[in-house]
C-alpha positions in Angstrom: -23.7 -21.2 -32.9 -25.1 -24.5 -33.9 -22.0 -25.2 -36.1 -19.7 -24.4 -33.2 -21.7 -26.8 -30.9 -21.6 -29.5 -33.6 -17.8 -29.0 -34.0 -17.4 -29.3 -30.2 -19.4 -32.5 -30.1 -17.4 -34.0 -33.0 -14.2 -32.9 -31.3 -15.1 -34.5 -28.1 -16.1 -37.7 -29.8 -12.8 -37.8 -31.7 -10.9 -37.1 -28.6 -12.7 -39.8 -26.7 -12.1 -42.2 -29.6 -8.4 -41.4 -29.5 -8.1 -41.8 -25.8 -10.1 -45.0 -25.9 -7.9 -46.3 -28.7 -4.7 -45.4 -26.7 -6.1 -47.1 -23.6 -6.9 -50.2 -25.5 -3.5 -50.3 -27.2 -1.9 -49.8 -23.9 -3.7 -52.8 -22.6 -2.3 -54.8 -25.5 1.3 -53.8 -24.8 2.2 -56.6 -22.4 1.0 -59.1 -25.0 2.7 -57.4 -28.0 6.1 -56.9 -26.3 5.8 -60.0 -24.1 5.1 -62.4 -26.9 8.2 -61.2 -28.8 10.5 -61.3 -25.8 9.4 -64.7 -24.5 9.4 -66.5 -27.8 12.6 -65.0 -29.1 14.5 -65.7 -25.8 13.4 -69.4 -25.8 14.3 -69.8 -29.5 17.7 -68.3 -29.0 18.8 -69.6 -25.6 17.1 -73.1 -25.7 16.7 -74.0 -29.4 19.9 -72.2 -30.4 18.3 -70.4 -33.3 19.5 -67.2 -35.0 17.7 -64.0 -33.9 17.2 -62.8 -37.4 15.7 -66.1 -38.5 13.3 -66.1 -35.6 12.2 -62.5 -36.3 11.8 -63.2 -40.0 9.6 -66.3 -39.5 8.1 -66.7 -36.0 7.7 -63.0 -35.1 6.8 -61.7 -38.5 3.1 -60.9 -38.0 0.7 -58.2 -36.7 2.1 -55.8 -34.2 4.6 -58.4 -33.1 6.9 -57.7 -36.1 7.1 -54.0 -35.1 9.0 -54.8 -31.9 12.6 -53.7 -31.5 14.3 -56.7 -29.9 17.6 -56.7 -28.0 19.3 -60.0 -27.3 21.7 -59.8 -24.4 23.9 -63.0 -24.7 25.9 -62.2 -21.6 22.9 -62.1 -19.2 20.7 -64.3 -21.4 17.8 -61.9 -21.7 15.7 -60.5 -24.5 14.1 -57.1 -24.2 11.4 -56.2 -26.8 10.1 -52.6 -27.2 7.1 -51.3 -29.0 6.1 -47.6 -28.8 6.2 -46.7 -25.1 6.3 -50.2 -23.7 8.8 -53.0 -23.2 9.1 -56.5 -21.8 12.0 -58.6 -20.8 12.3 -62.4 -20.7 15.2 -64.2 -19.1 16.8 -67.6 -19.5 17.9 -69.5 -16.3 19.9 -72.7 -16.5 17.7 -75.7 -16.1 14.4 -73.8 -16.0 14.4 -72.2 -19.4 12.9 -68.8 -20.2 10.3 -66.8 -18.1 8.7 -63.5 -19.0 9.6 -61.2 -16.1 6.6 -59.7 -14.4 5.9 -58.3 -10.9 8.2 -56.8 -8.3 10.4 -59.8 -7.3 12.5 -60.1 -10.4 15.9 -60.2 -8.7 14.9 -62.9 -6.2 13.4 -64.9 -9.1 16.5 -64.6 -11.3 18.8 -65.5 -8.3 17.1 -68.8 -7.7 19.3 -71.6 -8.9 18.0 -74.8 -10.6 17.8 -77.4 -7.8 18.6 -80.5 -9.9 21.7 -81.6 -11.7 21.9 -79.8 -15.0 23.6 -82.6 -17.0 21.8 -85.9 -17.0 22.7 -88.4 -19.7 20.1 -91.0 -20.7 20.5 -93.7 -23.4 18.1 -93.2 -26.4 16.4 -96.5 -26.5 14.8 -95.9 -30.0 16.1 -98.4 -32.6 16.2 -97.8 -36.3 13.6 -99.6 -38.4 14.0 -101.7 -41.5 15.7 -100.2 -44.6 12.8 -100.9 -46.9 10.3 -98.9 -44.9 12.9 -96.1 -44.4 13.4 -95.9 -48.2 9.7 -95.7 -48.8 9.2 -92.8 -46.4 12.3 -90.9 -47.4 10.5 -89.0 -50.3 7.8 -87.9 -47.8 10.4 -86.6 -45.4 12.2 -84.7 -48.2 8.9 -83.3 -49.6 7.7 -82.2 -46.1 10.9 -80.6 -44.7 13.1 -79.7 -47.6 10.6 -78.8 -50.3 7.6 -77.8 -48.0 5.4 -79.5 -50.5 2.8 -80.0 -47.8 2.8 -76.3 -46.9 3.9 -74.8 -43.6 7.4 -74.6 -42.3 8.4 -77.8 -40.6 11.6 -77.9 -38.5 11.6 -81.6 -37.6 9.9 -84.8 -38.7 10.1 -88.2 -37.0 8.1 -91.3 -37.7 8.1 -94.5 -35.5 6.6 -97.7 -36.8 6.5 -100.6 -34.4 8.4 -98.4 -32.0 11.4 -98.0 -34.4 12.5 -94.9 -36.3 11.6 -95.2 -40.0 11.8 -91.5 -40.9 13.7 -88.6 -39.5 14.6 -85.2 -41.1 15.5 -81.7 -39.9 15.3 -78.3 -41.4 18.5 -76.2 -41.9 19.9 -75.2 -38.5 17.9 -77.8 -36.6 19.4 -81.1 -35.4 18.3 -84.2 -33.5 19.6 -82.4 -30.3 17.6 -79.2 -30.8 14.9 -78.7 -28.3 11.7 -77.3 -29.9 8.6 -75.6 -28.5 5.6 -77.8 -27.7 2.9 -75.1 -27.4 -0.2 -77.0 -26.4 1.4 -80.4 -26.8 2.6 -79.6 -23.3 -1.0 -80.3 -22.1 -0.5 -83.9 -23.0 2.6 -84.1 -20.9 0.6 -82.6 -18.1 -1.9 -85.5 -18.7 0.9 -88.0 -18.2 2.0 -86.3 -15.0 -1.5 -86.5 -13.6 -1.7 -90.2 -14.6 1.6 -91.0 -12.8 0.5 -89.1 -9.7 -2.9 -90.8 -9.7 -1.2 -94.1 -9.9 1.0 -93.2 -7.0 -2.1 -92.2 -5.0 -1.3 -88.5 -4.8 -4.4 -87.3 -6.6 -7.9 -88.6 -7.4 -9.1 -87.3 -10.8 -12.8 -87.8 -10.0 -12.9 -86.2 -6.6 -13.7 -82.5 -6.1 -10.5 -80.5 -5.9 -9.5 -78.8 -2.6 -8.8 -75.4 -4.1 -9.5 -72.8 -1.3 -10.8 -70.1 -3.7 -13.6 -72.4 -4.9 -14.9 -73.7 -1.6 -17.6 -71.0 -1.2 -19.5 -71.7 -4.4 -20.3 -74.4 -7.0 -16.7 -74.4 -8.3 -15.9 -76.7 -5.4 -17.5 -79.5 -7.4 -15.0 -79.3 -10.3 -12.7 -82.3 -10.6 -9.3 -82.8 -12.2 -11.1 -84.9 -14.9 -13.5 -82.0 -15.6 -10.4 -79.7 -16.3 -8.6 -82.3 -18.3 -11.6 -82.9 -20.5 -12.1 -79.1 -21.0 -15.5 -79.3 -19.3 -14.9 -77.4 -16.1 -17.6 -74.8 -16.6 -15.2 -71.9 -15.9 -15.5 -68.9 -18.2 -12.6 -68.6 -20.6 -11.6 -66.9 -23.9 -9.0 -68.8 -25.9 -8.9 -66.4 -28.8 -5.2 -65.6 -29.5 -6.0 -62.6 -31.7 -6.9 -60.1 -29.0 -6.8 -59.2 -25.4 -8.2 -62.6 -24.5 -7.8 -64.6 -21.3 -5.1 -66.8 -22.8 -3.1 -63.9 -24.0 -3.4 -62.1 -20.7 -2.5 -65.2 -18.8 0.6 -66.0 -20.8 2.0 -62.5 -21.2 0.9 -60.5 -18.1 0.4 -62.8 -15.1 3.0 -63.9 -12.6 0.9 -66.9 -11.5 -1.0 -68.3 -14.5 -2.8 -71.0 -12.6 -4.1 -68.5 -10.0 -5.4 -66.3 -12.8 -7.4 -69.1 -14.3 -8.6 -70.2 -10.8 -10.2 -66.8 -10.4 -12.6 -67.3 -13.3 -16.3 -67.6 -12.5 -18.4 -70.6 -13.2 -20.3 -70.2 -16.5 -22.0 -73.6 -16.7 -22.2 -76.8 -14.7 -19.1 -78.9 -14.7 -19.3 -81.5 -17.5 -22.1 -79.7 -19.3 -20.2 -77.7 -21.9 -16.9 -78.3 -23.8 -14.6 -75.5 -24.7 -10.9 -75.4 -25.1 -9.0 -73.7 -22.2 -5.3 -73.3 -21.6 -6.2 -71.9 -18.3 -7.6 -75.4 -17.3 -4.2 -77.0 -17.8 -2.4 -74.3 -15.7 -4.9 -74.9 -12.9 -4.1 -78.6 -13.1 -0.3 -78.0 -13.0 -0.6 -75.5 -10.1 -2.7 -78.1 -8.2 -0.1 -80.8 -8.8 2.7 -78.6 -7.6 0.7 -78.0 -4.4 0.9 -81.7 -3.6 4.7 -81.3 -2.9 6.5 -79.5 -0.1 8.8 -77.5 -2.5 9.6 -76.7 -6.1 12.6 -78.9 -5.8 10.5 -81.9 -4.7 8.1 -81.3 -7.6 10.8 -81.0 -10.2 12.6 -84.1 -8.9 9.3 -86.0 -9.1 8.7 -84.9 -12.7 12.3 -85.8 -13.7 12.4 -89.2 -12.0 8.8 -90.4 -12.8 8.1 -88.9 -16.2 11.2 -87.6 -18.0 13.9 -90.1 -17.0 11.9 -93.2 -18.1 11.5 -91.6 -21.5 15.2 -90.8 -21.7 14.4 -87.1 -21.9 17.6 -85.3 -20.9 17.3 -81.9 -19.4 13.9 -80.9 -20.5 12.9 -77.2 -20.2 9.3 -77.1 -18.8 9.4 -73.4 -18.4 7.8 -71.8 -15.3 5.9 -68.6 -14.7 7.1 -66.2 -12.0 5.5 -68.3 -9.3 7.8 -71.2 -10.2 5.1 -73.5 -11.6 5.8 -75.0 -15.0 3.4 -73.6 -17.7 1.7 -76.9 -18.4 -0.4 -75.4 -21.2 2.3 -74.2 -23.5 6.0 -74.0 -22.6 7.8 -77.3 -22.9 11.0 -77.7 -24.9 12.4 -81.1 -25.7 13.8 -82.8 -28.9 11.8 -84.3 -31.8 12.9 -87.8 -30.6 11.7 -87.0 -27.1 8.3 -86.1 -28.4 8.3 -89.4 -30.4 9.2 -91.5 -27.4 6.3 -89.7 -25.5 3.9 -90.7 -28.3 5.2 -94.2 -28.2 4.5 -94.3 -24.4 0.8 -93.8 -25.1 0.8 -96.1 -28.1 2.2 -98.8 -25.8 -0.6 -98.4 -23.3 1.7 -96.4 -20.9 4.6 -98.9 -20.9 8.2 -98.7 -21.9 9.2 -102.2 -22.7 8.2 -104.2 -19.6 8.1 -101.2 -17.3 4.7 -99.6 -16.7 5.0 -95.8 -16.5 1.3 -94.8 -16.6 -1.2 -96.7 -14.5 -3.2 -99.4 -16.1 -6.3 -98.1 -17.9 -4.9 -94.5 -18.1 -4.6 -94.5 -21.9 -8.2 -95.8 -22.2 -9.3 -92.9 -20.0 -7.3 -90.5 -22.0 -9.0 -91.5 -25.3 -12.5 -91.6 -23.9 -14.4 -88.7 -25.5 -15.3 -85.9 -23.2 -19.1 -86.1 -23.0 -19.8 -82.6 -24.5 -16.9 -82.6 -27.0 -18.8 -84.4 -29.9 -16.1 -87.0 -30.0 -13.2 -84.7 -30.8 -11.5 -84.5 -27.4 -10.4 -86.9 -24.6 -8.3 -85.7 -21.7 -5.7 -83.2 -22.8 -5.5 -85.1 -26.1 -7.4 -84.6 -29.4 -9.3 -87.5 -30.9 -9.9 -88.4 -34.6 -13.3 -90.0 -33.9 -14.8 -86.8 -35.5 -12.5 -87.5 -38.5 -10.7 -84.2 -38.5 -8.1 -86.1 -40.5 -10.5 -88.1 -42.7 -7.8 -90.2 -44.3 -6.4 -91.3 -41.0 -7.9 -94.1 -38.9 -10.6 -93.3 -36.4 -8.5 -94.6 -33.5 -5.9 -92.0 -34.0 -5.4 -89.5 -31.1 -3.0 -86.6 -31.0 -1.1 -83.8 -29.2 -1.5 -80.5 -31.0 0.3 -77.2 -30.7 -0.8 -73.7 -31.6 1.5 -73.3 -34.6 1.4 -76.7 -36.1 3.3 -78.8 -33.6 1.8 -82.4 -33.7 2.3 -85.9 -32.3 -0.1 -88.3 -34.0 -0.6 -91.7 -32.4 -2.2 -94.4 -34.5 -2.6 -97.7 -32.6 -4.1 -99.7 -35.5 -1.0 -98.8 -37.7 1.6 -98.9 -34.9 2.5 -95.4 -35.9 3.8 -92.3 -34.1 4.3 -89.2 -36.3 6.0 -86.1 -35.0 6.0 -82.8 -36.9 7.4 -79.7 -35.3 7.9 -76.2 -36.7 6.3 -72.9 -37.3 3.1 -73.4 -39.4 0.4 -71.1 -38.2 -3.2 -71.0 -39.3 -4.9 -70.1 -41.5 -2.6 -70.0 -44.5 0.6 -71.6 -43.5 -0.7 -74.8 -41.8 0.8 -78.1 -43.0 -1.6 -80.4 -44.8 -1.4 -83.0 -42.0 -4.1 -85.2 -43.4 -2.2 -85.7 -46.6 1.1 -86.3 -44.8 -0.6 -89.0 -42.7 -2.4 -90.5 -45.7 0.9 -90.7 -47.6 2.7 -92.3 -44.7 0.0 -94.9 -44.1 0.0 -95.8 -47.8 3.7 -96.5 -47.7 3.8 -98.6 -44.5 0.7 -100.7 -45.2 
């Protein structure tokens, strides 16, 4: 009798464990299938990459590699399946790719891009002197061709004194290929905030008028708190599980609204922690200052992208229509380089001021609780995370090794793009910077 009772208890425990495991796995399905569908669709329909190459490199990890992916070139969609679940991501002209969630998929797909799709700008970057180019050529070859610095770089551009002194691309990638920003998109969101602040549309130090926050202490959060990653809102940025960032990017129809719903964990300004949700709150807030998506997109194009000669950027939106400011920008390597040069040149392009006076100084002022490592949607080298680079360096950093390094004291902008994930495949960025600096000094 005791043995039967024990077996029954063990059976119930095993059954509960199996059910619990299935429920947890089911909760991961939007992330597993959504990650594959979204990233494969953007790589194929924006970057023009081969499906097999993307699956073998970018999607070859964890459960993600177990997806069965179908690319529909006619309708420009990707559907990814794993076990009983599937997700579909769709490309729309002008917008880019969005992971389809919610009930209004048809209306979303039928919405046409409101701006002209073909805009030609003159690339104002000039080529540097032959001597510097020759000195940096071995680094470019070692980094991209030989992968001597580890990782898998797709593109490499160096500006010195505002001129191109190194440029190299991996097989299948060209100067016209638009590549993923991941969190470098946060820095573009910084620039958009700066432009709007200069135009008097927002005040970064004033409490934000977000309706959901007006009944509690969240009403005291400012744009600056969010940009410095010190909002006090609870958040989990761990990409390895069912975290806030994974749920936001792969399940939610309105990413900013999801982040807005988070409770206050600490007083604004008291604690620093990295949050992609903060950036999507900011982007949603900026969108709310315009009467329509069309007006917002036109403002971004005319005030941010056009001055930088960025033709037809894809700042991909979520299902609500708001660009995903934390993660999903696609532009070329030279576009990223010109963006870096904008901040190196104190927010100016030639004689034209794009960012308001003092904005770059604000950007590189350390967030109070960050121990010197973070400014406003930019990383700082004051904590010497790259010990062989100057302390005045600041940078845009993406999740899988996408980097824009800005070094005012050396008049350098260094762009490295690709797929170089932590922990084992990351590029030795410190050594790359050290070698570049040695050759231009």
